[in-house]
C-alpha positions as CSV (number, residue, x, y, z in Angstrom):
1,M,48.2,80.0,79.1
2,N,44.5,79.4,79.4
3,P,42.2,80.7,76.7
4,T,40.7,84.2,77.0
5,S,36.9,84.2,77.3
6,F,34.9,87.3,76.3
7,T,31.8,88.4,74.4
8,Y,32.1,89.0,70.7
9,Q,29.1,90.5,69.0
10,D,26.8,89.2,71.6
11,K,28.2,85.7,71.6
12,P,30.4,84.1,74.3
13,V,33.6,83.1,72.7
14,Q,37.0,81.8,73.6
15,K,40.4,82.7,72.1
16,W,43.6,80.7,71.9
17,Q,47.0,82.2,70.9
18,I,49.4,79.4,70.1
19,G,52.6,80.6,68.5
20,R,51.7,82.5,65.3
21,S,48.2,81.2,65.2
22,T,45.0,82.7,66.8
23,F,41.9,80.5,67.1
24,L,38.5,81.8,68.1
25,A,35.6,79.6,68.9
26,S,32.0,79.9,70.3
27,V,32.1,76.6,72.2
28,E,28.6,76.9,73.7
29,N,27.1,77.6,70.3
30,G,27.4,74.4,68.3
31,A,31.1,74.1,69.3
32,R,31.8,76.4,66.3
33,L,35.4,77.1,65.4
34,M,35.1,80.6,63.9
35,F,38.6,81.9,63.1
36,W,42.0,80.6,62.5
37,N,44.5,83.4,61.6
38,L,48.2,83.0,61.1
39,D,50.7,85.8,61.7
40,L,53.3,86.1,58.9
41,P,56.9,87.2,59.2
42,D,56.2,90.4,57.3
43,G,53.8,91.6,60.0
44,T,50.6,90.7,58.1
45,S,48.0,88.2,59.1
46,R,46.6,85.4,56.9
47,P,43.1,84.0,57.5
48,M,43.1,80.3,57.2
49,L,39.4,79.9,57.8
50,Y,37.0,82.6,56.5
51,W,34.7,84.5,58.8
52,P,32.6,87.4,57.5
53,E,33.2,90.8,58.9
54,E,29.5,91.5,59.0
55,A,27.6,88.4,60.2
56,N,23.9,87.9,61.1
57,Y,24.4,86.7,64.7
58,S,20.6,86.2,65.1
59,R,21.1,83.2,62.8
60,F,24.5,82.1,64.0
61,S,24.2,78.6,62.7
62,K,23.7,79.9,59.1
63,I,26.8,82.1,59.1
64,R,29.0,81.0,56.2
65,G,32.3,80.8,57.9
66,G,34.5,78.8,60.3
67,N,33.6,75.1,60.7
68,P,30.0,74.3,61.4
69,L,29.7,70.7,62.7
70,L,27.2,68.5,61.0
71,F,25.4,65.9,63.2
72,P,23.9,63.4,63.2
73,F,23.7,63.4,59.4
74,A,25.6,65.7,57.0
75,G,23.7,67.1,54.0
76,A,20.0,67.0,53.2
77,S,17.7,64.1,54.0
78,Y,14.6,63.1,52.0
79,V,11.6,60.8,52.5
80,N,9.6,60.2,49.3
81,G,10.8,63.4,47.8
82,E,10.1,65.5,50.9
83,V,13.1,67.2,52.2
84,N,14.2,67.5,55.9
85,F,13.0,64.1,56.9
86,W,14.4,60.7,57.4
87,E,13.1,57.2,58.5
88,D,14.5,55.5,61.5
89,Q,15.1,51.7,61.9
90,R,11.3,51.2,62.5
91,Q,10.5,53.2,59.4
92,L,9.1,56.1,61.4
93,K,9.3,59.4,59.6
94,R,11.2,61.9,61.6
95,P,12.3,65.5,61.1
96,M,15.9,66.0,60.1
97,P,17.0,69.5,59.0
98,Q,19.9,69.9,56.5
99,H,23.1,69.1,58.3
100,G,21.3,67.9,61.4
101,F,21.0,69.6,64.8
102,L,24.4,70.4,66.2
103,R,25.4,73.5,64.2
104,Q,22.3,75.3,65.6
105,G,22.5,73.5,69.0
106,K,23.9,74.3,72.4
107,C,26.9,72.7,74.0
108,E,28.1,72.3,77.5
109,I,31.7,73.2,78.1
110,L,33.5,70.3,79.9
111,D,37.0,71.5,79.7
112,L,38.9,74.7,78.5
113,H,42.7,74.4,78.5
114,E,45.7,76.0,77.0
115,S,45.5,74.0,73.7
116,G,41.8,73.4,73.2
117,F,38.5,72.4,74.6
118,R,36.1,69.6,75.2
119,A,32.3,70.0,75.0
120,R,29.1,67.9,75.1
121,F,26.2,68.4,72.8
122,L,22.9,69.3,74.6
123,P,20.0,68.0,72.4
124,D,16.9,70.2,72.5
125,E,13.3,68.9,72.0
126,A,13.6,69.2,68.2
127,A,16.8,67.1,68.3
128,K,15.3,64.5,70.6
129,E,12.3,64.2,68.3
130,G,14.4,63.9,65.1
131,Y,17.1,61.7,66.6
132,P,15.4,59.7,69.4
133,F,18.3,57.8,70.9
134,Q,20.1,57.8,74.2
135,Y,23.6,58.9,73.5
136,E,26.4,61.3,74.4
137,L,28.2,63.3,71.7
138,L,31.6,64.7,72.7
139,I,33.4,67.4,70.7
140,T,37.1,67.8,71.3
141,Y,39.3,70.4,69.6
142,R,43.1,70.6,70.0
143,F,45.1,73.5,68.6
144,S,48.8,73.8,67.6
145,E,50.7,76.5,65.9
146,L,50.1,75.2,62.3
147,A,47.2,72.8,62.8
148,F,44.0,71.8,64.6
149,F,42.5,68.5,65.4
150,V,38.8,67.6,65.9
151,D,37.3,64.4,67.5
152,L,33.6,63.8,67.3
153,T,32.9,60.9,69.6
154,L,29.4,59.2,69.8
155,K,28.7,57.0,72.8
156,N,25.7,54.7,72.6
157,D,23.8,54.7,75.8
158,D,20.8,53.0,74.2
159,R,19.7,49.4,73.9
160,E,19.9,49.3,70.1
161,P,22.5,50.3,67.5
162,I,22.6,54.0,66.6
163,P,23.2,55.3,63.1
164,W,25.2,58.4,62.3
165,A,27.1,60.1,59.5
166,A,28.6,63.4,60.8
167,G,30.7,65.8,58.9
168,H,32.7,69.1,58.7
169,H,31.9,72.2,56.7
170,F,35.3,74.0,56.5
171,Y,35.2,77.4,55.0
172,F,38.7,77.9,53.8
173,A,39.8,81.4,53.0
174,V,40.6,81.6,49.2
175,P,42.5,83.3,47.7
176,W,45.1,83.7,50.5
177,T,47.6,85.6,48.4
178,E,46.9,89.1,47.3
179,G,46.4,89.4,43.5
180,K,45.5,85.7,43.1
181,S,42.1,84.4,42.0
182,R,40.2,81.1,42.5
183,S,41.8,79.9,39.2
184,D,45.2,79.9,40.9
185,Y,44.1,77.2,43.4
186,E,43.5,73.5,43.1
187,V,42.2,70.6,45.2
188,L,43.5,67.0,45.4
189,I,40.9,64.4,46.3
190,P,41.8,60.8,45.4
191,H,38.4,59.3,44.5
192,R,36.9,56.7,42.2
193,R,33.2,57.9,42.0
194,A,31.4,61.2,42.1
195,F,27.8,62.3,42.6
196,R,25.5,65.3,42.9
197,Q,22.4,65.2,45.0
198,N,19.1,65.8,43.1
199,T,17.2,68.5,45.1
200,K,13.8,67.2,43.9
201,D,14.0,63.8,45.6
202,G,17.4,63.6,47.3
203,D,18.7,60.8,45.0
204,L,22.4,60.8,44.1
205,E,23.1,61.3,40.4
206,A,26.3,59.8,39.1
207,L,28.9,62.1,37.6
208,K,32.1,61.4,35.7
209,P,34.9,61.6,38.2
210,L,37.3,64.5,37.7
211,G,41.0,64.1,37.8
212,K,42.8,63.6,41.1
213,V,43.9,67.3,40.9
214,T,41.2,69.8,40.0
215,A,41.4,73.6,39.7
216,L,38.9,75.4,42.0
217,D,37.4,77.3,39.1
218,H,36.4,74.1,37.3
219,P,32.7,74.4,36.4
220,E,31.9,70.9,37.6
221,L,33.7,71.0,40.9
222,G,31.0,72.9,42.9
223,N,28.5,70.9,45.0
224,R,30.2,67.6,44.1
225,I,30.3,64.5,46.3
226,H,33.5,62.5,45.9
227,T,33.3,58.9,47.1
228,G,35.3,55.7,46.6
229,L,38.1,57.5,48.4
230,R,41.6,56.1,47.7
231,G,43.1,57.7,50.8
232,N,42.4,59.7,53.9
233,E,44.3,62.9,52.9
234,F,42.9,65.8,50.9
235,I,44.9,68.9,49.8
236,L,44.0,72.5,49.0
237,R,46.9,74.5,47.5
238,E,48.0,77.4,45.5
239,K,49.4,76.4,42.1
240,G,53.2,76.5,42.0
241,D,53.4,76.8,45.8
242,D,55.0,74.0,47.8
243,G,52.9,75.0,50.8
244,H,49.4,73.6,51.2
245,L,46.5,72.8,53.5
246,L,46.2,69.2,54.4
247,I,42.9,67.6,55.6
248,R,43.4,64.2,57.1
249,T,40.7,61.8,58.5
250,N,40.3,58.3,59.9
251,E,42.7,55.8,58.3
252,N,40.4,52.8,58.9
253,K,39.7,51.2,55.6
254,K,36.1,50.2,56.4
255,F,35.5,53.8,57.6
256,L,36.9,55.2,54.3
257,E,34.7,52.9,52.2
258,K,31.7,54.9,53.4
259,M,33.2,58.3,53.6
260,A,32.7,61.2,51.2
261,C,34.5,64.5,50.5
262,L,32.4,67.4,49.3
263,T,33.5,70.5,47.4
264,W,31.3,73.6,47.5
265,S,31.1,77.4,47.4
266,E,28.1,79.6,47.3
267,S,29.3,81.5,44.2
268,E,32.3,82.1,42.0
269,E,32.9,85.4,43.9
270,S,32.7,83.9,47.4
271,P,36.0,84.6,49.4
272,Y,36.1,81.0,50.5
273,Y,36.0,77.4,49.2
274,C,34.7,74.5,51.2
275,V,36.4,71.1,51.3
276,E,34.2,68.9,53.5
277,P,35.0,65.5,54.9
278,W,31.8,63.6,55.7
279,M,31.4,60.2,57.2
280,A,29.0,59.3,54.4
281,P,27.2,60.9,51.4
282,P,23.9,62.7,52.1
283,N,20.7,60.7,52.5
284,S,22.7,57.6,53.4
285,W,20.0,56.4,55.7
286,T,18.3,55.0,52.6
287,D,21.2,52.6,52.1
288,P,21.5,49.8,54.8
289,E,25.3,49.9,54.2
290,G,25.6,53.6,53.9
291,L,25.6,54.8,57.5
292,H,28.0,54.1,60.4
293,W,26.5,52.2,63.4
294,V,27.5,52.3,67.0
295,E,26.5,49.3,69.0
296,P,25.0,49.6,72.5
297,G,27.5,50.5,75.2
298,K,30.2,51.3,72.5
299,S,31.7,54.5,71.2
300,Q,32.8,55.5,67.7
301,N,35.1,58.4,66.8
302,F,35.4,60.6,63.7
303,F,38.8,62.2,63.6
304,T,39.9,65.1,61.4
305,E,43.1,67.1,61.2
306,V,43.6,70.3,59.3
307,R,47.3,71.3,58.9
308,L,49.2,74.0,57.1
309,V,52.2,72.4,55.5
310,P,54.4,75.4,54.5
311,P,57.8,75.3,52.7
312,D,59.1,78.1,54.9
313,L,57.5,80.6,57.3
314,G,60.6,82.6,57.8
């Protein structure tokens, strides 16, 4: 069955019903996946991704919910202490808002089908000024009953290599069991190093790595950049529950060497927790080895899978 298209709070959206899962996306607005809800055997519905009941749709890109896509660079960029700028290969200072241009940008729908969509990013003048390359960015979502898959594919149509370090900003609904609190949940991120970005100049300040398994209410977990990843799988779970959310990314070893996984939430009371796979830490343009590069005429793909692994759904 093809997706249903309609207007939701003044935004064109598309809905997919696949088994027990419902997915809602505003493809033309930053290819934003908004909802993922799962119907349970007892007749209730469990939100997998958080989306606020009252959202400011005049600033759609700023809504804390779903999965904003971060391109070309995830996080904040700085030039000599000045935020929202970066320097290209010719050391020309260019504007670069936090998380780039895609989450507030427009996309062209290329294909809508029974299990997902494919779209193309349409750079506006601001994006062309800040990221002045000839390229095509394709966004592909595929949905299944207990998972979704995202491919970000950058094709270089330019005459020089193109740098990028895209990312995801998954707002996972936590807690997902009535009566539980954030202290009842934990995240597993196999890593060797950790940092926090200094908001004064953008430098990364080294932190002592936490254990492989960390409770979500740990005071040092918020706004933490995990690097030196030992694997391409990250887990968010309720303590004592065999079921969990699995986030899986590219397996390529060289790709993993540059990647980062962030943990963040706006406050201790927020009804969500973000586990964010990024292609590189923020401000990576300052490190010649920090960014990923796509050679002229070539393409590069950033793959991410999010899957519910339950012991039993009844």
